[in-house]
Steps between C-alpha positions, in 0.01 A plus 500: 500500500404147399712270283259555212554877525876450502481279188272745317754777554716332235395599145357221287722397207471259208712194431768453391643757743870576526703703750838618371787635704434845351169502692692472826682828447196685364361752749156435651292687754217254576673310779345275764585563864743242640275438800208421267711277275643303794148446635426268208851389390742329747812702588719203401427567132681835515762407763696285257564799273482802730588374848374743763443780246134584439476556123236704320240280328342583164211306340567399137219268398239236583360202312266219609476149360128425474383309807857476630783720624559873471852620418635841600807670356672732749818707498706554816766772518748542783815706445672381182327161509183448298301175473180401319293225663221272386254444785233230504165505683244221490139549387401586857757784506740318730874551443669185366853576386726753327816491292744762365469548124789737437759693697685819407777701661710194593704442183641709217470405130192287561138505387197298602124456479223293656170405340173312542345355182148390409573146623596654836858391455754728668825580322805670649785603271833661577807555287839648580801608294853455633808710427576289191157567354373143554131479590371257763130451555254311714137432418277317747136407457275433801140398558311561822404180683192577712521162670836580655478881489833511312633622168635188330789532258404315179768622257845656517703618205851628585798543269753520780671248724365668812132586471518788741691818418788525747508857640853458647658316207745781419619547860863400586571137587855497637403334830571127498130436581363730230344340193178350367343198667236342276278197562288542186337774294251588774732482800815708526714686753747771399776617733709813443758701697381725780651831607756315713645149539238401759196583285339327203226637276251233396196452278293183522198386302318168533188342354337179621189299415500613135510866596218481755746589775787743453725742683756768423721724709811717460715616790835504678616211717779515756761225540509363857754230405703453181223277359179621671316824421186637663240748376254696714239723334428849627149560629382138502606163650640353176837330549702261283815294548735392221741210554768480230661172401764432238246440221166631631329730748207411728244766583278483809225734617566576868243780537155556352543620139132481406508847344746374235342164412172318470350368820542128427875493433826615658846623404658158550702356216844378391658657193801351315763750391512580130843440355663790317616405155876546466628687202685279252870570465619538144804295408813684405626436154 
């Protein structure tokens, strides 16, 4: 099979084209063999979401910008995790880049969609409702930059302090190190209690170079000293180290975490600790 045959396997669609999270749970039978898919798409695209699991791949749609790139919409399903991707090929049918449009099966009380409009602008939208009924949302708009083979973020529209939805926000935080460490809206680290005093659950998200380079990972780190925790991923060489100070934590990538980030950046950052607002004491009359 040639790249052109692989591309033609995706049904042609018209713009604007939108993929909603309901499409991720809808049953399909016209899957693409993983071996065929990985022949034309690098494994690193799927590793970030599925690790060593080989998901089933389903073609959703195809559209070509006249004289320019071809965009494929694909759905990947592995266990309870489901992800829709936008994949870009150049006019010579060479793979250029790919990005996740929407994810499902990772968060309750959330909805999302991804779309490509007639101007070939890519929009990702996700909203989530907390226990109090408050709705948080994130809308990002990208454009593909053929010169750098990257999807450039050109607009972001959040209504929440932290752009990314925090999947461990409701976990216990009794450990003295547990809390939220936030540099800005695009860079945050959340620490929560593990199953024992020597473990910490963490979620980190970062974005650099106006969204051109990003990374995200959730896992469990083990304390090797009272102020140093280490994380080692299962099935790949990814390893992180967290050094906790009195007002901030420094994160360092000590093993290759390329399956969780873009190739040109690393999990290396310092995050100041977010202060918890103290409840005001009412005066006795």
